[in-house]
C-alpha positions as CSV (number, residue, x, y, z in Angstrom):
1,X,155.1,152.9,75.7
2,X,156.8,153.6,72.3
3,X,156.3,150.4,70.1
4,X,152.7,150.3,68.3
5,X,152.5,146.5,68.9
6,X,152.8,146.8,72.7
7,X,149.8,149.3,72.7
8,X,147.5,147.2,70.4
9,X,147.2,143.7,71.7
10,X,144.5,142.4,69.4
11,X,141.4,143.1,67.2
12,X,138.1,142.2,68.8
13,X,135.7,140.5,66.5
14,X,132.1,140.6,68.2
15,X,128.5,141.0,66.8
16,X,128.4,144.4,68.4
17,X,131.7,145.1,66.7
18,X,130.5,143.9,63.3
19,X,127.4,146.4,63.6
20,X,129.7,149.3,64.7
21,X,132.1,148.6,61.8
22,X,129.2,148.3,59.2
23,X,127.0,151.3,60.3
24,X,129.4,153.7,61.9
25,X,133.0,152.8,60.3
26,X,134.1,152.0,64.0
27,X,136.6,149.2,64.8
28,X,137.4,147.5,68.2
29,X,140.7,146.6,69.6
30,X,142.2,145.3,72.8
31,X,144.9,147.8,74.2
32,X,147.3,148.2,76.7
33,X,145.5,149.3,80.0
34,X,147.9,152.2,80.5
35,X,147.8,153.5,76.9
36,X,145.9,156.9,76.2
37,X,143.8,157.8,73.4
38,X,146.6,159.7,71.6
39,X,149.0,156.6,71.9
40,X,146.2,154.5,70.6
41,X,145.5,156.7,67.6
42,X,149.3,156.9,66.7
43,X,149.6,153.1,67.0
44,X,146.5,152.4,64.8
45,X,147.9,154.9,62.1
46,X,151.3,153.1,62.3
47,X,150.0,149.3,62.1
48,X,147.3,150.1,59.5
49,X,147.3,152.6,56.7
50,X,144.4,154.7,57.6
51,X,143.5,157.9,59.3
52,X,141.9,157.9,62.6
53,X,139.0,160.4,63.3
54,X,138.3,159.5,66.9
55,X,139.2,157.0,69.8
56,X,137.0,156.1,72.7
57,X,137.9,154.0,75.4
58,X,136.4,151.5,78.0
59,X,138.1,150.1,81.2
60,X,137.1,146.5,82.0
61,X,137.7,144.9,85.5
62,X,138.6,141.3,85.6
63,X,136.0,138.9,86.4
64,X,136.0,137.0,89.9
65,X,136.5,133.2,89.2
66,X,136.5,130.2,91.4
67,X,137.8,126.7,90.9
68,X,136.6,124.6,93.9
69,X,138.4,126.2,97.0
70,X,140.6,128.5,95.0
71,X,139.3,131.9,94.1
72,X,141.0,134.4,91.9
73,X,140.5,137.2,89.3
74,X,140.9,137.5,85.5
75,X,143.2,140.3,84.4
76,X,141.9,143.9,83.9
77,X,141.8,145.1,80.3
78,X,141.1,147.9,78.0
79,X,139.0,148.3,75.0
80,X,139.5,151.0,72.3
81,X,136.6,152.0,70.0
82,X,138.5,153.6,66.9
83,X,136.5,155.7,64.4
84,X,138.1,156.1,60.8
85,X,137.8,159.1,58.8
86,X,135.1,158.7,55.7
87,X,136.3,156.4,53.1
88,X,138.8,154.6,55.2
89,X,138.8,150.9,56.1
90,X,141.0,148.1,57.7
91,X,141.4,145.2,55.2
92,X,141.9,142.7,58.3
93,X,138.1,143.0,59.2
94,X,136.8,143.1,55.5
95,X,138.2,139.6,54.6
96,X,136.2,137.9,57.3
């Protein structure tokens, strides 16, 4: 995976994410399931003009869903919690 836009899918805006952003300068992103922490860090620094201090990741299994007689699963996905260095922020989240 070379392209930063293929690694970082979207920014997650949740209540928990808002608390993490205000208290600890941490931001939540949905990322490609096979991306590692180094690739995520480089992608965030490429997309946004910020310096990343650390990256934590969480793998989420897809939920089992049922519609009548048909059963299936939602897709697996990965969440990245990105901590920025002191004094850094991402303007995308500040305008909300």
